[in-house]
C-alpha positions in Angstrom: -2.9 -22.7 -72.5 -4.1 -26.4 -71.8 -1.0 -27.6 -74.0 1.4 -26.1 -71.8 -0.2 -27.9 -68.6 -0.8 -30.7 -69.8 3.1 -30.8 -71.0 3.8 -29.8 -67.4 1.8 -32.4 -66.3 2.8 -35.3 -68.5 6.7 -34.4 -67.4 6.3 -33.4 -63.5 9.8 -34.9 -62.9 11.6 -32.8 -65.3 9.8 -30.1 -63.9 10.7 -30.1 -60.3 14.5 -31.1 -61.2 14.6 -27.8 -62.9 13.4 -26.0 -60.1 15.7 -27.5 -57.5 18.4 -26.8 -59.8 17.2 -23.3 -60.1 16.1 -22.5 -56.8 16.6 -25.2 -54.4 20.2 -26.3 -54.7 22.6 -26.8 -52.3 22.0 -27.6 -48.4 19.3 -26.2 -46.7 19.9 -25.5 -42.7 18.3 -28.7 -40.8 17.7 -29.7 -44.1 19.1 -32.1 -47.1 18.6 -29.7 -49.9 19.8 -31.5 -53.2 23.4 -33.0 -51.6 21.8 -35.2 -48.9 20.2 -37.3 -51.4 17.6 -37.3 -54.2 15.3 -35.7 -52.1 12.4 -38.2 -53.1 10.4 -39.7 -50.8 7.6 -39.5 -48.2 6.9 -36.1 -47.1 3.9 -34.2 -44.9 1.4 -31.2 -46.0 0.9 -29.0 -43.2 -2.5 -27.2 -43.4 -5.9 -26.2 -41.3 -8.5 -28.9 -40.6 -10.1 -29.9 -43.4 -14.0 -29.4 -42.7 -15.3 -31.1 -45.8 -13.6 -34.4 -45.0 -12.8 -34.7 -48.9 -9.1 -34.0 -49.1 -8.0 -36.8 -48.0 -10.2 -39.1 -50.6 -10.7 -37.0 -53.6 -6.9 -35.7 -53.7 -4.4 -37.1 -51.8 -5.2 -40.5 -52.1 -5.0 -40.4 -55.5 -1.5 -38.8 -55.1 -0.1 -41.9 -53.1 -2.0 -44.4 -55.1 0.2 -43.0 -58.3 3.3 -42.3 -55.9 3.6 -45.3 -53.5 7.3 -44.5 -52.3 6.3 -40.8 -52.3 3.1 -40.6 -50.0 2.0 -37.2 -48.5 1.0 -37.5 -44.8 -1.4 -34.8 -43.9 -1.3 -33.0 -40.8 -4.5 -31.2 -39.9 -3.7 -27.8 -37.8 -6.6 -26.2 -35.7 -9.4 -24.6 -37.7 -8.1 -20.9 -36.9 -6.0 -19.6 -38.9 -4.2 -17.3 -35.8 -3.1 -21.2 -34.2 -2.4 -22.3 -37.8 0.1 -19.8 -38.3 1.3 -20.6 -34.6 2.1 -24.4 -35.3 3.9 -23.4 -38.7 6.2 -20.5 -36.8 6.9 -23.0 -34.1 8.0 -25.4 -36.6 10.1 -23.3 -39.0 11.7 -21.6 -35.4 13.1 -25.0 -34.6 14.5 -25.8 -37.9 12.4 -29.0 -37.9 11.7 -30.9 -41.2 8.1 -32.3 -39.9 6.2 -29.8 -42.1 7.8 -30.5 -46.0 4.8 -28.6 -46.9 2.5 -26.2 -45.9 -0.8 -25.1 -47.1 -0.2 -21.0 -45.6 -2.9 -18.1 -45.7 -1.6 -15.8 -48.8 -0.5 -13.0 -46.4 1.9 -15.2 -44.7 3.8 -15.4 -48.1 6.4 -12.6 -47.0 6.9 -13.3 -43.5 8.0 -16.9 -44.1 10.1 -15.8 -46.9 11.5 -13.1 -45.4 12.7 -15.2 -42.1 14.2 -17.7 -45.1 11.6 -20.5 -43.9 10.4 -21.1 -47.5 12.2 -22.2 -50.5 12.3 -19.5 -53.4 11.3 -21.0 -56.8 12.2 -20.4 -60.2 8.8 -18.9 -61.2 10.3 -19.0 -65.2 9.9 -23.0 -65.0 6.4 -23.0 -63.3 3.1 -22.2 -65.7 2.1 -19.4 -64.1 0.4 -18.1 -67.3 -2.3 -20.7 -66.7 -2.7 -19.3 -63.0 -4.8 -16.7 -61.5 -2.7 -13.5 -62.0 -3.9 -12.0 -58.6 -3.2 -15.3 -57.1 0.3 -15.4 -58.3 1.4 -12.4 -56.8 0.2 -13.4 -53.0 2.8 -16.2 -53.8 5.5 -13.6 -54.3 7.9 -11.8 -51.9 10.4 -8.8 -53.1 9.3 -9.8 -56.7 10.6 -13.5 -56.4 8.1 -16.8 -56.5 8.4 -18.6 -53.2 5.1 -20.7 -53.3 2.2 -22.2 -55.6 -1.3 -21.2 -55.6 -2.9 -23.8 -54.3 -6.8 -22.1 -54.3 -7.9 -18.5 -53.9 -11.1 -16.5 -52.7 -12.6 -13.2 -53.6 -15.0 -11.4 -52.5 -18.8 -11.4 -54.4 -22.0 -9.3 -53.4 -25.1 -11.3 -53.1 -28.5 -9.6 -53.5 -32.0 -10.4 -53.9 -32.5 -10.8 -57.6 -36.3 -11.1 -56.7 -36.0 -6.9 -55.4 -33.3 -5.5 -57.2 -33.4 -6.1 -61.5 -30.2 -5.1 -61.7 -26.8 -5.1 -59.3 -24.8 -2.3 -58.4 -21.6 -2.0 -59.7 -21.1 1.7 -57.5 -21.7 2.7 -54.2 -24.1 5.1 -55.5 -26.0 2.6 -57.3 -26.1 0.0 -53.9 -27.2 3.3 -52.1 -30.1 3.7 -54.7 -31.4 0.6 -54.0 -31.4 1.2 -50.2 -34.9 2.3 -50.7 -36.0 -1.0 -51.9 -34.5 -2.3 -48.4 -36.5 0.1 -46.4 -39.8 -0.8 -48.2 -39.7 -4.4 -48.2 -38.6 -3.9 -43.8 -34.9 -5.1 -44.9 -32.0 -3.7 -43.9 -29.2 -2.3 -46.6 -25.7 -3.5 -46.7 -23.6 -5.7 -44.8 -20.3 -7.7 -44.4 -17.8 -8.2 -41.7 -17.4 -5.7 -39.2 -16.2 -7.1 -35.9 -12.7 -6.6 -35.0 -11.0 -9.6 -36.3 -8.9 -10.2 -39.9 -12.4 -9.8 -41.3 -12.2 -6.3 -41.0 -9.1 -6.2 -42.5 -10.3 -7.6 -45.5 -13.2 -5.6 -45.6 -11.4 -2.0 -44.8 -9.2 -2.8 -47.2 -11.5 -3.4 -49.7 -12.8 -0.4 -49.1 -9.9 1.9 -49.3 -8.3 -0.3 -52.5 -12.4 0.4 -54.4 -11.8 4.1 -54.0 -8.5 4.0 -55.3 -6.5 4.0 -52.1 -3.7 1.6 -50.9 -2.3 0.5 -47.4 1.3 0.6 -48.6 3.0 1.5 -51.6 4.2 -0.5 -54.5 7.6 0.7 -52.6 6.6 -0.8 -49.5 6.1 2.9 -48.2 2.5 3.8 -45.6 0.3 5.4 -47.8 -3.1 5.0 -46.1 -3.6 8.8 -45.1 -4.9 9.8 -48.0 -7.9 11.3 -49.6 -8.9 8.0 -51.7 -8.7 6.3 -48.7 -10.5 8.6 -46.3 -13.6 8.0 -49.1 -13.1 3.9 -49.1 -13.3 4.4 -45.4 -16.1 6.9 -45.4 -18.3 4.8 -47.2 -18.2 2.1 -44.4 -18.2 5.2 -41.3 -21.4 6.9 -42.8 -23.0 3.5 -43.6 -23.3 3.1 -39.4 -23.8 6.7 -38.9 -26.6 7.0 -41.4 -27.8 3.4 -41.2 -27.7 1.8 -44.4 -25.5 -0.7 -42.5 -27.5 -2.1 -39.4 -25.7 -1.4 -36.0 -25.4 -5.0 -35.5 -23.5 -5.5 -38.0 -20.6 -4.2 -36.2 -20.5 -7.6 -34.4 -20.8 -9.4 -37.9 -18.3 -12.0 -38.7 -18.9 -14.3 -41.8 -21.7 -16.8 -40.6 -23.3 -13.6 -38.5 -23.9 -12.0 -41.7 -24.9 -15.1 -44.0 -27.7 -15.8 -41.3 -29.1 -12.4 -41.7 -29.1 -12.7 -45.5 -30.9 -15.9 -45.7 -33.3 -14.6 -43.0 -34.3 -11.9 -45.6 -32.9 -9.4 -43.7 -30.5 -7.8 -45.6 -30.8 -6.9 -49.5 -27.3 -7.4 -50.0 -24.4 -9.0 -48.4 -20.7 -8.8 -49.0 -19.2 -12.0 -48.4 -17.5 -15.3 -49.8 -18.5 -17.8 -52.7 -19.5 -20.3 -50.1 -22.6 -18.7 -49.5 -24.1 -19.6 -52.6 -24.7 -22.9 -52.3 -26.1 -22.4 -48.7 -28.3 -19.2 -49.4 -29.7 -21.8 -52.1 -30.6 -24.6 -50.3 -34.0 -25.3 -50.0 -35.0 -27.0 -47.0 -32.1 -25.5 -45.3 -32.3 -22.4 -42.8 -32.5 -20.5 -45.9 -35.7 -18.7 -46.8 -34.2 -17.3 -49.9 -33.7 -20.1 -52.3 -33.6 -19.4 -55.7 -33.8 -15.9 -55.0 -29.9 -15.1 -55.1 -28.1 -13.1 -57.0 -24.6 -13.0 -57.4 -22.1 -9.7 -58.8 -18.8 -8.4 -58.6 -18.6 -6.4 -55.0 -19.0 -2.4 -56.2 -17.0 0.5 -55.6 -16.2 4.3 -55.9 -16.8 4.7 -59.9 -17.2 1.0 -61.2 -16.3 -2.7 -60.1 -14.6 -2.8 -56.9 -11.4 -4.3 -56.0 -12.2 -7.7 -53.9 -9.9 -8.5 -51.2 -7.6 -11.9 -52.3 -8.1 -14.9 -49.8 -7.2 -18.1 -50.6 -4.1 -20.9 -49.9 -0.7 -21.5 -51.4 1.9 -24.1 -50.7 5.2 -23.9 -49.6 8.4 -25.8 -49.4 9.8 -25.4 -46.4 13.4 -24.6 -46.0 14.2 -28.1 -43.7 12.6 -30.7 -46.0 14.5 -33.5 -47.1 12.4 -34.2 -50.1 12.0 -31.7 -51.7 11.8 -32.8 -55.2 8.5 -35.0 -54.4 7.2 -31.8 -52.8 7.8 -29.8 -56.1 5.9 -32.6 -58.3 3.4 -32.7 -55.7 2.4 -29.2 -56.2 2.5 -29.7 -59.9 0.3 -32.1 -59.6 -1.9 -29.5 -57.2 -2.3 -27.1 -59.8 -3.4 -29.7 -62.4 -7.1 -29.5 -63.8 -8.0 -32.6 -62.4 -7.0 -31.3 -58.9 -8.6 -27.8 -59.4 -11.9 -29.4 -60.6 -12.3 -30.9 -56.8 -11.1 -27.4 -55.2 -14.3 -26.3 -57.0 -16.5 -29.2 -57.4 -16.0 -30.8 -53.6 -13.8 -28.8 -51.5 -15.7 -25.5 -52.8 -12.8 -23.2 -53.3 -12.1 -20.9 -55.9 -9.5 -22.8 -58.2 -6.4 -21.3 -59.4 -6.7 -22.1 -62.5 -7.9 -19.8 -64.5 -9.4 -21.8 -67.5 -11.5 -23.2 -65.2 -13.7 -20.2 -64.8 -14.8 -20.4 -68.7 -15.5 -24.2 -68.5 -19.2 -24.7 -69.5 -19.8 -28.0 -67.2 -19.2 -26.3 -64.3 -20.3 -22.9 -64.5 -23.9 -25.1 -65.0 -23.2 -26.2 -61.9 -21.7 -23.4 -59.9 -23.4 -20.2 -62.0 -21.4 -17.8 -60.2 -17.8 -18.9 -61.4 -18.1 -16.4 -64.3 -18.3 -13.8 -61.9 -15.6 -15.3 -59.5 -13.8 -14.9 -61.9 -13.9 -10.9 -62.8 -13.5 -10.4 -58.8 -10.6 -12.0 -58.6 -9.0 -10.7 -62.3 -9.8 -7.3 -60.2 -8.4 -8.1 -56.8 -5.9 -6.9 -54.7 -3.8 -8.8 -52.2 -4.0 -7.3 -48.2 -0.6 -5.9 -47.2 2.1 -8.0 -48.3 4.4 -7.3 -45.3 6.5 -9.6 -43.4 4.7 -8.5 -40.0 1.6 -8.5 -41.3 -0.1 -9.9 -38.2 1.2 -6.4 -36.3 -0.1 -4.7 -39.1 -3.7 -6.2 -39.3 -4.2 -6.1 -35.7 -3.1 -2.3 -36.2 -5.6 -2.0 -39.2 -9.1 -3.6 -37.0 -8.1 -1.3 -33.9 -8.2 2.0 -35.8 -10.8 1.2 -38.3 -13.1 -0.4 -35.7 -12.9 2.9 -33.6 -14.1 4.9 -36.7 -17.0 2.5 -37.6 -17.9 3.2 -33.7 -18.0 7.0 -34.2 -15.1 7.3 -31.6 -12.8 8.7 -34.2 -13.2 10.4 -37.9 -12.3 8.5 -40.7 -9.6 11.2 -40.8 -8.4 10.9 -37.6 -7.9 7.2 -37.6 -5.9 7.1 -41.0 -3.4 9.2 -39.8 -3.1 7.4 -36.5 -3.1 4.3 -38.3 0.0 5.8 -40.6 1.7 6.8 -37.7 1.1 3.4 -36.4 2.1 1.3 -39.6 4.9 3.5 -40.1 6.3 2.6 -36.5 6.3 -1.2 -37.8 9.7 -3.2 -38.6 9.3 -4.9 -41.9 12.8 -6.5 -43.0 
C-alpha cells in the first residue's frame, strides 16, 4: 500500500496531468481549463478559520517552499459552517476564480457537483484504495469523484473507565450500565440534541444504527420505516425515561463536553477532540486518566457513526487546475496526513496511519476511531442538503420534546423530504 502512495507522491505532475486529461479537459465557464495556458501558477485555498494556527506553518509553508512558483494563499472564512458555505456559494454563483480550491464540508459535495461548481475527477487516476472508503464516498456524486478527501471525523463513545469495566456495544448494554450512573449520582448518556446540525448528525446515527436510513441508494425517501422508528425511539425514550438528562435538549458539542469533564455523565457521544481535553491534567477536567473510548453502540451491535470531515474541491472556474491537483495529492500524502493528526487534531483519511504504532502510542483512540470510520455512514448525500437538514432538525426536535410521537415525526418528515427538489 505504501509503495503505491510513494509512487503517487513521486509522480505528482504526471498524476495531475492525467487527472486533467480525464476529468478537466476543455474550457470551463469563467476559467481557463486546459486551453488558456498550462494551468500552473499560484492559487488560493478557501476554508474555515484555522483555529489551531498551525495549518499555515506546518502545511502551507511547506508546500510554498517546495513550489515557489505555485504558492498557495489561504483565504480564511468564518468559523460557522453556514457562513463558510454562503461565501463559497456566492463565489461560485459569480463564476469567480478567487477561490481555486475549497475545503468543503463533506455534505456539500453533492450540491456543488450538481450545480457544476466543482470539477469532476477521474477516480481511476487517484490512489483512492489507500484512503478510508467511507471518506472517499463523501467525495462522490452519483458515483463520480468530485473531491479529494482531506480530513475525516467519526463519532466516539467516551465513558468513565474507572466505573465501567467493559464499554457497551449495544443500546441495551448502555442502558444496563445506567444503574452505575445512578449509584454515582450522575446522568447516564448524552450527545448533541439542540436544534442545529448536530441534531441531524445524532438522529442520523440513531436511525442508521438501528438498520434504518433517511434516503435509499436510489435517492428515495426511506425515513418512515420501523427501523428508523426504533432508532428515534432510543433518543425519545432517553428523554422521557430519564437516561438522557433533560438539559441535554440544549446540548451542542461543548455543552456536553463540559458536563462529561465535570463528572456529570457516564457516557458521552462526541468527536475525537474530546479525548485530549478530557484527559488534560490541570485544566477544567476532573476525570483525567479516567476516560475510555469505544465505538458508538447500536441496536444490535456497534453503531454506524455519522461521517464528518472536509474534502478539497477544485473550482470549475480556477485558472490553475494543474497546480491545485498537485496540491490535492500533497494534502493526502503521509507527511501532511500526520500533521492532520498531530497538530491539527483531525482524523486522517490515509488508512495506514490508524495502525501506525508511533501515532497510536500518542493517540490511543486511533484504532477505535478507525473501527468507527470503517462502519461510518454519511449524512444524506443530496444537493438540497441544507433544506433536508433543517427539516430533519425540526421534526426530530419535536419528538425529543415530546410534542410528537416518533411515528408521527417520521411520517411528517418523510412527507416534507419528498417535496424537496434534488436535481
